[in-house]
C-alpha positions in Angstrom: 27.0 56.1 -62.6 24.8 53.3 -61.3 24.5 53.0 -57.5 25.2 49.7 -56.0 22.7 48.5 -53.4 24.2 46.4 -50.6 21.8 43.9 -49.0 22.9 42.5 -45.6 21.1 39.2 -45.0 20.4 38.3 -41.4 22.6 35.7 -40.0 20.7 32.4 -39.8 21.1 30.2 -36.9 21.8 26.5 -37.6 18.7 24.4 -37.3 18.7 22.2 -34.2 18.5 18.6 -34.8 15.1 17.2 -34.0 14.8 15.5 -30.6 14.5 11.8 -30.8 11.2 10.5 -29.5 11.3 8.4 -26.5 10.4 4.9 -27.5 9.5 2.3 -24.9 11.9 -0.6 -25.3 10.4 -3.8 -26.5 10.2 -6.5 -23.8 13.0 -9.1 -24.0 11.5 -12.2 -25.6 13.0 -14.8 -23.3 11.2 -18.1 -22.4 11.7 -17.9 -18.7 12.2 -15.2 -16.1 13.2 -16.3 -12.6 13.2 -14.4 -9.3 15.1 -16.4 -6.7 14.2 -16.2 -3.0 16.5 -13.8 -1.1 15.4 -13.9 2.6 12.7 -15.1 4.9 9.3 -13.5 5.1 9.8 -9.7 5.8 7.1 -9.9 8.5 9.5 -11.9 10.6 12.5 -9.7 9.8 13.1 -7.6 12.9 16.2 -5.6 11.8 15.7 -1.9 11.5 12.9 -1.6 14.0 13.4 0.5 17.1 11.9 -2.1 19.4 12.1 -5.9 19.1 9.8 -8.0 21.2 9.6 -11.7 21.6 6.2 -12.2 23.2 2.7 -10.7 22.9 2.8 -10.1 26.7 5.2 -7.1 25.9 2.6 -5.4 23.7 0.2 -3.9 26.2 -2.2 -6.9 25.9 -4.2 -8.5 28.7 -2.9 -11.9 30.0 -6.1 -13.7 29.0 -5.8 -12.4 25.4 -2.1 -13.5 25.3 -3.1 -16.9 26.6 -5.8 -17.1 23.9 -3.2 -16.3 21.2 -0.8 -18.9 22.6 -3.6 -21.4 22.7 -4.1 -20.9 19.0 -0.4 -21.6 18.4 0.6 -17.9 18.0 3.5 -16.8 20.2 6.0 -14.7 18.2 4.7 -11.3 17.1 5.4 -10.2 13.5 6.9 -6.8 12.6 3.5 -5.1 12.0 2.1 -6.6 15.2 5.1 -5.1 17.2 4.5 -1.7 15.6 0.7 -1.4 15.6 -0.7 -3.4 18.6 0.6 -0.9 21.3 -1.0 2.0 19.5 -4.4 0.3 19.0 -4.3 -0.9 22.6 -3.9 2.7 23.8 -7.1 3.7 21.9 -5.6 5.6 18.9 -7.0 5.7 15.4 -4.6 3.7 13.4 -4.0 2.9 9.7 -2.2 -0.4 9.2 -0.4 -1.1 5.9 1.5 -4.3 5.6 2.4 -6.9 3.1 0.2 -9.9 2.5 0.5 -12.8 4.9 2.0 -10.7 7.7 -0.7 -11.3 10.4 -2.8 -8.2 10.0 -6.0 -9.8 11.3 -4.5 -10.5 14.7 -2.8 -7.1 14.6 -6.2 -5.5 15.1 -8.2 -8.3 16.7 -5.9 -8.9 19.7 -5.8 -5.3 21.0 -9.5 -4.8 20.2 -10.5 -7.7 22.4 -8.1 -6.6 25.1 -9.6 -3.1 25.0 -13.2 -4.5 25.2 -12.3 -6.6 28.3 -10.6 -3.7 30.0 -13.7 -1.5 29.4 -15.8 -4.1 31.1 -13.6 -4.4 34.2 -12.6 -0.7 34.6 -15.8 1.1 33.5 -18.3 -1.6 34.2 -19.6 -1.7 30.6 -21.6 -4.7 29.6 -22.8 -5.8 26.2 -26.5 -5.3 25.4 -28.9 -7.0 23.1 -28.5 -6.1 19.4 -25.9 -3.4 20.2 -22.3 -4.6 19.5 -19.5 -2.6 21.1 -17.1 -3.4 18.2 -17.6 -3.8 14.5 -15.3 -5.3 11.8 -16.3 -4.4 8.2 -15.1 -6.6 5.3 -15.9 -6.5 1.6 -16.9 -10.2 1.1 -18.8 -12.9 2.8 -15.8 -15.3 2.6 -13.4 -12.8 4.3 -16.1 -12.0 7.0 -16.6 -15.7 7.7 -12.8 -16.2 8.0 -12.3 -13.3 10.4 -15.3 -14.5 12.5 -13.7 -17.9 12.7 -10.4 -16.4 14.0 -12.4 -14.3 16.6 -14.3 -17.3 17.8 -11.0 -19.2 18.2 -10.0 -16.6 20.8 -13.3 -16.1 22.6 -13.2 -19.1 24.9 -10.2 -17.9 26.9 -10.6 -14.2 26.3 -14.4 -14.5 27.2 -16.2 -12.4 24.7 -19.0 -13.0 22.2 -18.7 -12.6 18.4 -21.6 -12.6 15.9 -21.4 -12.6 12.1 -23.8 -10.6 9.9 -23.0 -12.4 6.7 -25.1 -13.2 3.7 -25.6 -16.8 2.8 -26.3 -17.8 6.4 -29.9 -18.6 7.4 -31.2 -15.3 8.8 -33.0 -17.1 11.6 -29.6 -18.1 13.1 -28.4 -14.5 13.0 -31.7 -13.1 14.5 -31.4 -15.6 17.3 -27.8 -14.6 17.9 -28.7 -11.0 18.2 -31.2 -11.8 20.9 -28.2 -12.2 23.2 -25.7 -9.6 24.3 -23.1 -8.9 21.6 -19.5 -7.8 22.0 -18.2 -8.0 18.4 -20.0 -8.0 15.1 -18.3 -9.1 11.9 -20.2 -7.9 8.8 -20.2 -6.9 5.1 -21.6 -3.4 4.5 -24.7 -4.6 2.7 -25.7 -7.1 5.4 -25.1 -4.6 8.2 -27.2 -1.9 6.4 -30.0 -4.4 5.9 -30.2 -5.3 9.6 -30.0 -1.6 10.6 -32.9 -0.8 8.2 -35.0 -3.6 9.8 -34.2 -2.2 13.2 -32.6 -5.5 14.3 -29.2 -3.9 15.1 -28.1 -0.5 16.5 -24.6 1.0 16.7 -25.3 3.3 19.6 -22.9 1.4 21.9 -20.1 1.1 19.3 -16.7 2.0 20.6 -14.5 0.3 18.1 -14.7 0.2 14.3 -12.3 -1.8 12.0 -12.3 -1.3 8.2 -10.4 -4.3 6.8 -9.4 -4.6 3.2 -9.8 -0.8 2.9 -8.5 -0.7 -0.6 -11.6 -2.7 -1.7 -14.1 -1.1 0.6 -13.2 2.3 -0.7 -13.2 1.4 -4.4 -16.1 2.2 -6.8 -17.9 -1.1 -5.9 -18.2 -0.5 -2.2 -17.6 3.1 -1.2 -21.3 4.1 -1.2 -22.3 1.4 1.2 -19.1 1.9 3.3 -19.9 5.6 3.7 -23.5 4.9 4.7 -22.2 2.7 7.5 -19.5 5.3 8.6 -22.2 8.0 8.5 -24.1 6.3 11.3 -21.0 6.2 13.6 -19.4 9.0 15.6 -15.7 8.6 15.0 -13.1 9.4 17.7 -11.7 12.9 17.1 -10.1 13.6 20.5 -6.9 12.3 22.1 -7.6 8.9 23.6 -7.3 8.4 27.4 -4.4 6.3 28.7 -7.0 4.1 30.6 -10.3 2.8 29.3 -13.2 5.3 29.9 -16.8 5.4 28.9 -16.8 7.1 25.5 -19.5 8.1 23.0 -17.2 7.9 20.0 -15.5 5.0 18.2 -11.9 4.2 17.9 -11.1 3.4 14.2 -8.6 1.0 12.7 -8.1 0.8 9.0 -6.3 -2.1 7.4 -4.9 -2.8 3.9 -2.1 -4.3 1.8 -2.2 -2.2 -1.3 -3.5 1.3 -0.3 -3.3 4.0 -3.0 -2.7 7.6 -2.2 -6.3 8.6 -3.2 -7.7 6.0 -0.8 -5.4 7.1 2.0 -6.4 10.8 1.5 -10.1 9.8 1.5 -9.6 7.8 4.8 -7.7 10.7 6.3 -10.6 13.0 5.5 -13.0 10.6 7.2 -11.0 9.7 10.3 -9.4 12.4 12.5 -6.0 12.0 14.1 -5.1 8.9 12.1 -1.7 7.4 12.9 -0.1 5.5 10.0 1.8 2.3 10.8 3.4 0.5 7.9 6.2 -1.9 7.1 8.9 -1.0 4.5 8.0 -4.0 2.3 4.3 -3.3 2.0 4.4 -2.7 -1.8 7.4 -5.0 -2.6 7.7 -8.5 -4.0 7.8 -11.0 -1.2 11.5 -12.1 -1.0 10.8 -15.5 0.5 9.1 -17.0 -2.6 10.7 -18.2 -5.8 8.8 -16.7 -8.7 9.0 -18.1 -12.2 7.5 -16.5 -15.4 7.1 -18.9 -18.3 6.4 -17.7 -21.9 3.9 -20.0 -23.6 1.2 -20.0 -26.3 -2.4 -19.7 -25.2 -3.3 -23.2 -26.4 -0.4 -24.8 -24.6 -1.1 -23.4 -21.1 -3.3 -26.3 -19.9 -0.8 -29.0 -20.9 2.0 -27.1 -19.2 -0.1 -26.7 -16.0 -0.6 -30.5 -15.9 3.1 -31.0 -16.4 3.9 -28.5 -13.6 1.6 -30.3 -11.2 3.2 -33.6 -12.0 6.7 -32.1 -11.6 5.9 -31.1 -8.0 4.0 -34.2 -6.7 4.1 -33.0 -3.0 3.0 -29.3 -3.6 -0.4 -28.0 -2.8 -1.5 -25.6 -5.6 -3.7 -22.6 -5.9 -4.4 -21.8 -9.6 -5.8 -18.4 -10.5 -7.9 -17.6 -13.6 -9.2 -14.2 -14.7 -12.8 -15.3 -15.5 -15.4 -17.7 -14.3 -15.5 -19.4 -17.7 -11.7 -19.9 -17.6 -11.9 -21.3 -14.1 -14.6 -23.8 -15.2 -12.7 -24.9 -18.2 -9.3 -25.2 -16.4 -10.8 -27.3 -13.5 -12.6 -29.6 -16.0 -9.3 -30.1 -18.0 -7.4 -31.0 -14.8 -10.1 -33.5 -13.8 -10.0 -35.1 -17.2 -6.2 -35.6 -16.6 -6.8 -37.3 -13.2 -5.9 -34.3 -11.1 -7.8 -33.9 -7.8 -9.2 -30.4 -7.9 -11.6 -28.0 -6.1 -13.2 -25.2 -8.1 -14.1 -21.8 -6.5 -15.7 -18.7 -8.0 -18.5 -16.2 -7.4 -21.0 -18.4 -9.1 -21.2 -20.6 -6.0 -23.5 -19.8 -3.1 -21.6 -18.4 -0.1 -22.2 -21.5 2.1 -21.0 -23.6 -0.8 -17.8 -21.5 -1.1 -17.1 -21.9 2.6 -17.6 -25.6 2.3 -15.3 -25.9 -0.7 -12.6 -23.9 1.0 -12.9 -26.0 4.1 -12.6 -29.2 2.0 -9.5 -27.9 0.3 -7.8 -26.8 3.6 -8.5 -30.3 5.0 -6.7 -31.9 2.1 -9.5 -33.2 -0.1 -7.6 -32.1 -3.2 -4.1 -30.9 -4.1 -5.3 -28.1 -6.4 -7.7 -25.2 -5.9 -8.7 -23.5 -9.2 -10.2 -20.1 -8.5 -10.9 -16.6 -9.7 -9.6 -13.6 -7.7 -12.3 -14.3 -5.1 -9.7 -16.3 -3.3 -6.8 -13.8 -3.8 -7.4 -11.5 -0.8 -7.4 -12.3 2.8 -8.2 -16.0 2.5 -6.1 -18.1 4.9 -4.0 -20.5 2.8 -1.1 -21.7 5.0 -1.1 -25.1 3.4 -0.5 -23.7 -0.1 3.1 -23.7 -1.3 2.7 -23.2 -5.0 0.6 -20.4 -6.7 0.1 -20.6 -10.4 -1.2 -17.7 -12.5 -2.9 -19.7 -15.3 -4.2 -16.4 -16.6 -1.8 -13.5 -16.1 -3.3 -10.8 -13.9 -4.4 -7.5 -15.5 -2.7 -5.3 -12.8 0.2 -5.4 -10.3 -1.9 -5.3 -7.1 -3.7 -8.4 -8.2 -0.3 -10.1 -8.8 0.8 -9.3 -5.3 -2.4 -10.5 -3.7 -2.3 -13.8 -5.6 1.3 -14.5 -4.9 0.6 -13.6 -1.2 -1.5 -16.8 -0.9 1.7 -18.7 -0.3 4.7 -18.1 1.9 2.5 -16.6 4.6 3.4 -16.3 8.3 2.6 -19.7 9.9 2.9 -21.5 6.5 3.1 -25.2 6.8 5.3 -25.5 3.7 9.1 -25.5 3.8 9.6 -24.0 0.3 7.1 -21.8 -1.6 6.9 -21.1 -5.3 4.9 -19.0 -7.7 4.6 -19.7 -11.4 3.0 -17.4 -14.0 2.2 -18.1 -17.7 3.0 -15.2 -20.1 1.0 -15.3 -23.3 1.0 -11.6 -24.4 3.6 -8.9 -24.7 1.9 -6.9 -21.9 2.4 -10.0 -19.6 6.1 -10.0 -20.5 6.4 -6.3 -19.8 4.8 -6.7 -16.4 7.0 -9.6 -15.6 10.2 -7.6 -16.3 8.9 -4.8 -14.2 8.3 -7.2 -11.3 11.8 -8.7 -11.8 13.4 -5.3 -11.9 11.7 -4.2 -8.7 12.7 -7.5 -7.0 16.3 -7.1 -8.0 16.4 -3.5 -6.7 14.3 -4.4 -3.6 12.1 -1.5 -4.5 8.3 -1.0 -4.5 6.7 -2.8 -7.5 3.6 -0.6 -7.1 3.8 3.0 -8.2 1.0 5.5 -7.8 -0.4 4.7 -11.3 -0.5 1.0 -10.6 -2.4 1.5 -7.4 -4.8 4.1 -8.8 -5.7 1.7 -11.6 -6.6 -0.9 -9.1 -8.6 1.3 -6.6 -10.5 4.1 -8.3 -12.6 6.1 -5.9 -16.0 7.1 -7.1 -18.0 9.1 -4.6 -21.8 8.7 -4.5 -23.8 11.6 -5.9 -24.9 12.7 -2.5 -21.5 12.9 -0.8 -21.0 12.3 2.9 -20.1 15.6 4.5 -16.9 14.2 6.1 -15.9 12.6 2.8 -15.1 15.9 1.1 -11.4 16.4 0.6 -10.4 20.0 1.3 
């Protein structure tokens, strides 16, 4: 009899359906995207702050500094000024992060001057030749010249002396200025290092250091020079005194509008006991500006730009291009169509750039065509229409460009920003901006910021620059 062999097969589990791959949705191909203004400039919105003040006299500033501010037409503090000025005036190391056009220059300049004057009266300190007691570092000559101009507008009533160490100015004038006692020096890192190397300037008396536009000064282009300057200064590491005292270390103020986490961590490793002061709108789309994104073909942009300028005959325009060649071509095209225009880019000598900016601010032309050299820090209160002729390559650049209009103290009643979209990536970025504006959320995430500010330490690292 044949035996039967029974084979028990293992029970097979049903195969799971393959997971669908996440696919980025294609951008909606609409012709126009509009973000309507929702409120006034957030720098003037006082809701949600624990303390609301209506005068600079309530912010621990000297009366002569308050009088100097009022003499310059500044009487109402902005939100960041309310929050940061008292801390700086008390001698603390402070990191200021606030949206573009919120008055950050006066936020650090007013308490710095007040502190210098108090040190003179209380401690008997006097400025010495070639030894400034305060230093403001900025990444570009144009920004340095502008901050120097603001400082000098306050010096007559507040009685202090400011000197600019800026390239493009005849060195004889700077050397002559350093032969007199100096309270405040405004400089770019490269110019400062050159005068230190020539032994025409010493920082032995320095008690105040300001690092403005820190996101730029700590990127790969400037960080080596910035660290060389910081390396020569003893930074304040102890708790500041309630009253001015003679000190051998320097109080530090760091300022920026788009500070990434790597930059913040690097600054924290450099500056002890750093107090962060920021506004909640620092990385958000400005809600007081109407922003329009127009889809267009590359070869139609120039014609649409002319039409836009004609449609708004009373607007003062700032037009941004991504390259010098695009800036040259666009300005030439506008001139051929009888548009009064001023052109600005890095190909001009520094003194020529300052002259061109002054001409534009005085109303010699309705349109300024520029590269991103004019997108950061430049005072532009007369501008009420920003046009992105070339769409920016990253979100921080978009925020800085749009921030040239709708600023605190703006002379314009209504402010607009228009951007031409010619590629799918432009449309994707525009929808991201629109979504963030609708949700009143930050438009800059960590990836966006890191793409804009990549830190690259020099080979020989500063001993304080090592992140533990």
